[in-house]
C-alpha positions in Angstrom: 252.3 54.6 -222.2 252.9 53.3 -225.7 250.1 51.0 -226.7 250.8 47.3 -227.5 249.5 47.6 -231.0 252.0 50.4 -231.8 254.8 48.2 -230.5 253.6 45.3 -232.6 253.4 47.4 -235.8 256.9 48.7 -235.2 258.3 45.2 -234.8 256.4 44.1 -238.0 257.9 47.0 -239.9 261.4 46.1 -238.7 260.9 42.5 -239.7 259.6 43.5 -243.2 262.5 45.9 -243.8 265.1 43.2 -242.6 263.4 40.6 -244.8 263.6 42.8 -247.8 267.3 43.5 -247.3 268.0 39.8 -246.7 266.2 38.8 -249.9 268.1 41.4 -251.9 271.4 40.2 -250.5 270.8 36.5 -251.0 268.7 36.4 -254.1 269.6 39.5 -256.1 273.3 39.2 -255.1 273.5 42.8 -253.9 276.2 43.6 -251.5 275.4 43.8 -247.8 275.9 47.5 -247.6 273.5 48.2 -250.4 270.9 45.7 -249.1 271.1 47.3 -245.7 270.5 50.8 -247.2 267.5 49.4 -249.1 266.2 47.8 -245.9 266.5 51.1 -244.0 264.9 53.0 -246.8 261.9 50.6 -246.7 261.7 50.9 -243.0 261.6 54.7 -243.2 258.8 54.6 -245.8 256.8 52.2 -243.6 257.3 54.4 -240.6 256.2 57.5 -242.5 253.2 55.7 -243.9 252.1 54.5 -240.5 252.5 58.0 -239.0 250.5 59.6 -241.8 247.7 57.0 -241.7 247.4 57.4 -237.8 247.4 61.1 -238.1 244.5 61.0 -240.7 242.6 58.5 -238.5 243.0 60.6 -235.4 242.0 63.8 -237.3 238.7 62.2 -238.4 238.0 61.0 -234.8 238.9 64.4 -233.4 236.8 66.1 -236.0 233.8 64.0 -235.1 234.3 64.8 -231.4 234.7 68.5 -232.1 231.4 68.4 -234.1 229.6 66.7 -231.3 231.1 69.1 -228.8 230.1 72.1 -231.0 226.5 70.7 -231.2 226.4 70.2 -227.4 227.7 73.7 -226.9 225.1 75.1 -229.2 222.4 73.3 -227.3 223.7 74.5 -224.0 223.9 78.0 -225.3 220.3 77.9 -226.4 219.3 76.5 -223.0 221.3 79.2 -221.2 219.7 81.9 -223.4 216.2 80.5 -222.6 217.0 80.4 -218.9 218.3 83.9 -219.1 215.1 85.1 -220.8 212.9 83.4 -218.3 215.0 84.8 -215.4 214.9 88.3 -216.8 211.1 87.9 -217.1 210.8 86.7 -213.5 213.1 89.5 -212.3 211.0 92.0 -214.1 207.8 90.7 -212.6 209.4 90.6 -209.1 210.7 94.1 -209.5 207.3 95.4 -210.7 205.5 93.7 -207.9 208.0 94.9 -205.3 207.7 98.4 -206.5 203.9 98.2 -206.5 203.9 96.6 -203.0 206.4 99.1 -201.7 204.2 102.0 -203.0 201.2 100.5 -201.4 203.0 99.8 -198.1 204.4 103.3 -198.1 200.9 104.8 -198.7 199.4 102.5 -196.0 202.2 103.3 -193.5 201.8 107.0 -194.2 198.0 106.8 -193.6 198.5 104.7 -190.4 201.1 107.2 -189.1 198.8 110.1 -189.9 195.9 108.3 -188.2 198.1 107.5 -185.2 199.1 111.2 -184.9 195.5 112.2 -185.2 194.4 109.7 -182.5 197.2 110.9 -180.2 196.1 114.5 -180.7 192.5 113.5 -180.1 193.4 111.6 -177.0 195.5 114.5 -175.7 192.8 117.0 -176.4 190.0 114.9 -174.8 192.1 114.1 -171.8 192.8 117.9 -171.4 189.1 118.5 -171.7 188.4 115.8 -169.0 191.0 117.4 -166.8 189.4 120.8 -167.2 186.0 119.5 -166.5 187.2 117.4 -163.6 189.1 120.4 -162.1 186.3 122.9 -162.7 183.4 120.7 -161.6 184.1 117.8 -159.3 180.6 117.6 -158.1 179.1 117.4 -161.6 181.4 114.5 -162.4 179.6 112.4 -159.8 176.1 113.6 -160.6 175.7 111.7 -163.9 176.3 108.4 -162.1 174.0 109.1 -159.2 171.2 110.9 -161.0 170.2 110.8 -164.7 171.9 113.8 -166.3 172.3 113.2 -170.0 173.7 116.6 -170.7 176.9 116.4 -168.6 178.6 113.6 -170.6 178.0 115.5 -173.8 180.3 118.3 -172.5 183.2 116.0 -173.5 182.5 117.0 -177.1 181.6 120.6 -176.4 183.5 123.4 -178.1 185.8 125.8 -176.3 183.1 128.5 -176.4 180.6 126.2 -174.6 182.9 125.1 -171.8 183.1 128.4 -169.9 179.4 128.3 -169.5 179.5 124.9 -167.8 181.5 125.9 -164.7 179.3 128.8 -163.9 176.2 126.8 -162.8 178.3 124.1 -161.3 179.4 126.0 -158.2 175.7 126.7 -157.5 174.9 123.0 -157.8 176.9 121.6 -154.9 174.2 121.9 -152.2 171.5 120.0 -154.0 173.7 117.2 -155.4 175.3 116.9 -152.0 172.0 115.9 -150.5 170.8 113.8 -153.4 173.8 111.6 -154.3 173.9 109.9 -150.9 170.3 108.7 -151.0 170.8 107.8 -154.6 173.9 105.7 -153.8 172.2 104.2 -150.8 169.2 103.0 -152.8 171.2 100.7 -155.1 173.1 99.4 -152.1 169.9 98.5 -150.4 168.6 96.9 -153.5 171.8 94.8 -153.9 172.0 94.0 -150.2 168.3 93.8 -149.6 168.3 90.1 -150.4 169.9 87.7 -148.0 171.9 84.7 -149.2 168.8 82.4 -149.1 166.7 84.8 -151.2 169.6 85.3 -153.6 170.1 81.6 -153.9 166.4 81.1 -154.6 166.6 83.8 -157.2 169.6 82.2 -158.8 168.0 78.8 -159.0 164.8 80.3 -160.5 166.9 82.3 -163.0 168.8 79.1 -164.1 165.6 77.1 -164.4 163.7 79.8 -166.2 166.6 80.7 -168.5 166.9 84.3 -167.1 170.7 84.6 -167.3 171.4 87.2 -170.0 174.7 87.6 -171.9 176.1 91.1 -172.5 179.1 91.7 -174.9 181.9 94.2 -174.3 184.3 94.8 -177.2 188.1 94.6 -177.1 189.6 97.0 -179.7 193.0 97.3 -181.4 195.1 100.3 -180.4 195.4 102.9 -181.7 192.9 102.1 -184.5 190.1 101.1 -182.1 188.9 98.4 -184.4 186.8 95.8 -182.7 188.7 92.5 -182.7 187.2 90.4 -179.8 184.1 90.5 -177.6 183.9 89.4 -174.0 180.8 87.8 -172.6 179.4 89.4 -169.4 176.8 87.7 -167.3 173.7 89.4 -166.0 171.0 87.7 -163.9 167.4 88.9 -164.1 165.2 88.4 -161.1 161.4 88.0 -161.1 160.9 91.8 -161.6 163.4 91.8 -164.6 166.0 93.7 -162.6 169.6 93.0 -163.5 171.9 91.5 -160.9 175.6 91.8 -161.5 177.8 88.7 -161.4 179.8 89.9 -158.5 176.6 89.5 -156.3 175.9 85.9 -157.1 179.1 84.2 -158.2 180.3 83.4 -154.7 176.9 81.9 -153.9 176.8 79.9 -157.1 180.2 78.4 -156.4 179.2 77.6 -152.8 176.0 76.0 -153.9 177.4 74.0 -156.8 175.4 75.9 -159.4 178.4 77.4 -161.1 178.8 74.3 -163.4 175.3 74.7 -164.8 175.9 78.4 -165.3 179.2 77.7 -167.2 177.4 75.1 -169.4 174.8 77.7 -170.3 177.5 80.3 -170.8 179.4 78.1 -173.2 176.3 77.2 -175.2 175.3 80.8 -175.6 178.8 82.0 -176.4 178.9 79.5 -179.2 175.6 80.8 -180.4 176.8 84.3 -180.3 180.1 83.4 -182.0 178.3 81.7 -184.9 176.1 84.8 -185.2 179.0 87.1 -185.3 181.1 85.1 -187.7 178.3 85.4 -190.3 179.5 88.9 -190.9 183.1 88.8 -189.7 185.3 85.6 -189.8 188.1 87.3 -187.8 186.0 88.0 -184.7 186.5 86.1 -181.4 184.6 85.7 -178.1 186.1 85.4 -174.7 184.2 83.0 -172.4 185.1 82.8 -168.8 185.3 79.4 -167.0 185.3 79.0 -163.2 188.0 77.1 -161.4 185.5 74.8 -159.8 184.2 73.8 -163.2 187.7 73.0 -164.4 188.2 70.8 -161.3 184.9 69.1 -161.3 185.2 65.9 -163.4 181.4 65.6 -164.1 180.8 69.2 -165.1 184.0 69.4 -167.1 183.2 66.2 -169.0 179.9 67.9 -170.1 181.7 71.0 -171.1 184.4 69.0 -172.9 181.8 67.1 -174.9 180.2 70.3 -176.0 183.5 71.9 -176.9 184.5 68.8 -178.8 181.3 69.0 -180.9 182.1 72.7 -181.7 185.8 72.1 -182.3 185.6 74.0 -185.6 185.1 77.2 -183.5 188.2 76.6 -181.4 190.3 79.3 -183.1 187.7 82.0 -182.3 186.5 80.9 -178.9 188.9 81.9 -176.1 188.4 80.3 -172.6 189.3 82.7 -169.8 190.5 81.9 -166.4 191.7 83.9 -163.3 195.3 84.3 -162.6 194.8 82.6 -159.2 193.3 79.6 -161.1 196.5 79.1 -163.1 198.7 79.6 -160.0 196.8 76.9 -158.0 196.4 74.2 -160.7 196.1 70.6 -159.4 196.7 67.4 -161.3 193.1 67.2 -162.4 193.0 70.9 -163.6 196.3 70.5 -165.4 195.0 67.4 -167.3 191.7 69.1 -168.2 193.6 72.2 -169.5 195.8 69.9 -171.6 192.6 68.2 -173.0 191.2 71.6 -174.1 194.6 72.7 -175.6 194.8 69.4 -177.6 191.4 70.3 -179.2 192.8 73.7 -180.3 191.2 76.0 -177.7 193.2 79.0 -176.6 193.2 80.4 -173.1 193.2 83.9 -171.6 194.2 85.1 -168.1 192.3 87.9 -166.3 192.1 89.2 -162.8 195.8 89.8 -162.8 196.9 91.2 -159.5 200.7 91.5 -160.1 203.1 91.3 -163.0 205.1 88.3 -161.8 204.4 86.3 -165.0 206.2 83.3 -166.5 205.4 83.6 -170.2 207.1 80.4 -171.3 205.2 78.3 -168.8 201.9 80.0 -169.8 202.6 79.6 -173.5 203.3 75.9 -173.0 199.9 75.5 -171.3 198.1 77.2 -174.3 197.7 80.8 -173.0 197.5 83.3 -175.8 196.1 86.4 -174.1 196.7 88.1 -170.8 194.5 90.9 -169.6 196.1 93.4 -167.2 194.3 96.4 -165.7 195.5 99.7 -167.2 196.0 101.1 -163.7 198.3 98.2 -162.9 200.4 98.6 -166.0 200.8 102.3 -165.5 201.5 102.0 -161.7 205.1 103.2 -161.1 205.4 100.9 -158.2 205.2 97.8 -160.5 208.6 98.6 -162.0 210.3 97.7 -158.7 207.8 95.0 -157.6 208.0 92.9 -160.7 210.9 91.3 -162.6 210.3 93.3 -165.8 209.3 96.9 -166.4 205.7 97.2 -167.5 206.7 98.9 -170.7 208.6 95.8 -171.7 205.9 93.4 -170.8 204.2 93.4 -174.2 207.4 92.6 -176.1 208.3 89.8 -173.6 204.9 88.2 -174.0 205.0 88.6 -177.8 208.1 86.5 -178.0 206.1 83.6 -176.7 203.0 84.2 -178.8 201.0 85.9 -176.1 199.0 89.2 -176.7 198.7 91.7 -173.9 195.3 93.3 -173.4 194.9 96.4 -171.2 191.5 96.3 -169.5 189.5 98.8 -167.4 190.5 101.7 -169.6 188.3 104.7 -168.7 190.3 107.8 -169.9 192.1 109.0 -173.0 195.2 109.8 -171.0 195.6 106.1 -170.2 195.4 105.3 -173.9 198.2 107.7 -174.7 200.4 106.1 -172.0 199.5 102.6 -173.1 200.5 103.3 -176.7 204.0 104.1 -175.4 204.0 100.6 -173.8 203.2 99.0 -177.2 199.9 97.6 -176.0 197.9 96.5 -179.0 194.5 95.7 -177.5 192.3 97.6 -175.1 189.0 97.1 -173.2 187.0 99.4 -171.0 184.2 101.8 -170.7 186.1 104.4 -172.8 185.5 102.3 -175.9 182.1 100.7 -175.0 180.2 99.3 -172.0 178.8 95.8 -171.9 175.7 95.8 -174.0 173.0 93.1 -174.6 172.6 91.4 -177.9 170.2 92.8 -180.5 166.6 91.5 -180.4 167.1 89.8 -183.8 168.9 86.9 -182.0 166.8 86.2 -178.9 167.9 82.6 -178.7 171.4 83.7 -178.3 170.8 86.4 -175.7 170.7 84.0 -172.8 173.3 83.6 -170.1 176.9 84.6 -170.1 179.7 83.2 -168.1 179.9 84.2 -164.5 183.7 84.5 -164.6 183.3 86.8 -167.6 181.1 89.0 -165.5 183.6 88.7 -162.7 186.3 89.8 -165.0 184.2 92.7 -166.2 183.5 93.7 -162.6 186.8 95.4 -162.5 186.3 97.2 -165.7 182.6 97.7 -165.0 183.1 98.9 -161.5 181.1 102.1 -162.0 178.2 100.4 -163.7 177.6 97.1 -162.0 176.4 98.3 -158.6 173.3 100.0 -160.0 170.2 98.3 -161.2 169.1 97.8 -164.8 168.3 101.4 -165.9 170.7 103.3 -163.7 173.7 101.0 -164.5 173.3 101.2 -168.2 172.4 104.9 -168.6 175.7 106.7 -167.6 178.2 104.5 -169.5 176.5 104.9 -172.9 176.3 108.7 -172.4 180.0 108.9 -171.4 181.2 106.7 -174.2 179.1 108.4 -176.8 181.1 111.6 -176.6 184.6 110.0 -176.8 183.5 107.4 -179.4 181.9 110.1 -181.5 185.2 112.1 -181.5 187.2 109.1 -182.4 184.9 108.2 -185.3 185.2 111.6 -186.8 188.9 111.0 -187.7 
């Protein structure tokens, strides 16, 4: 639209030109035609002058705007150039770091793959050796457990030239061991069953009062690297003669007599002591501490445990409380509330004594369960594929989606390790890696009791070692594990 000022100027110019013509006509006596021509000429000059003056004014304004725009463009160009330089520097750093990290990752992956291949070859070789020894000398396989025979377990690392010599004396040995094993097995049975319930209860009371409940540790390792990641506390009771009594022999009596709460309190105290001692050298280590169902449901006992765990809340990420599968399946209102109180304080839970693979990972994850321990024989049992809702080989992935790690326990042979690696099991526990062992003497204050449920949990994986007394139960497992562990450490 034409501005009002422009219209006003045009009207003024017309008036000026008309006034000039009228003055020439009336004052100067010029004819009307000539005065009109003069008026038009004046109007034309006025129009031209106005147009030129407006053009000059607009040009100066436009020139100033162009100068401002050019300065802004120059500033913008400098900023873009600076940003481009910085971006190029960042891209260069990222590219160099990515190339360095990729090289490192490739080297690490290559080493891990090589180690995995070596471990598989080692496991296959050792399992073949075990099969050869088991097929060639079935009687000798039982003799190390029944009588002290430190040489037989070392045959696991014998060379091929040494193995043919082993079967030759074995056929001659059947008559003597046949007579000796039975009395040897009968003796521990009599020792275990020699006490009646009254005597065992008195022994249990005295052991609690005199602080004679020892704690043993059994490692849980990563697969296939076999690096120790966790420890499980195992309970052993010492009688007046310092003979060890396995947890399976006194747990039922402790629960019936109401002593299990005191045992669990002692276990938690000593597990915390052990954990503090272990974390001095390794911050990533963890300890599994078993808790009985009766302790979880007893308000008085649980209140004491909760107060103690609250005071040691800083250790919650490394202290895992372990319960039986039957405990989780029979939770009442009180037990559920107590579990929630523990979970609110940051403690994680584990499930052991698994009897079937009917597991609801979402529900368990909501309750705070982060580990599930399943016997290796149960995972590798072909019947479980039809009895459970999921194939055992897919169980690890299913649990992993909900933040739960699968631990295969009671592993006693290299062949089982090879099969479990195909199931993507990342943690293992059993006599193949190490038996439960007492703490070193440098920490006598921490070598007190261990949780009865831990011992109960270990009973499955310690089946071959728990029935015997102190010396006989500990001698065969270290001999057996030494050969396999020595082979694994040579890689």
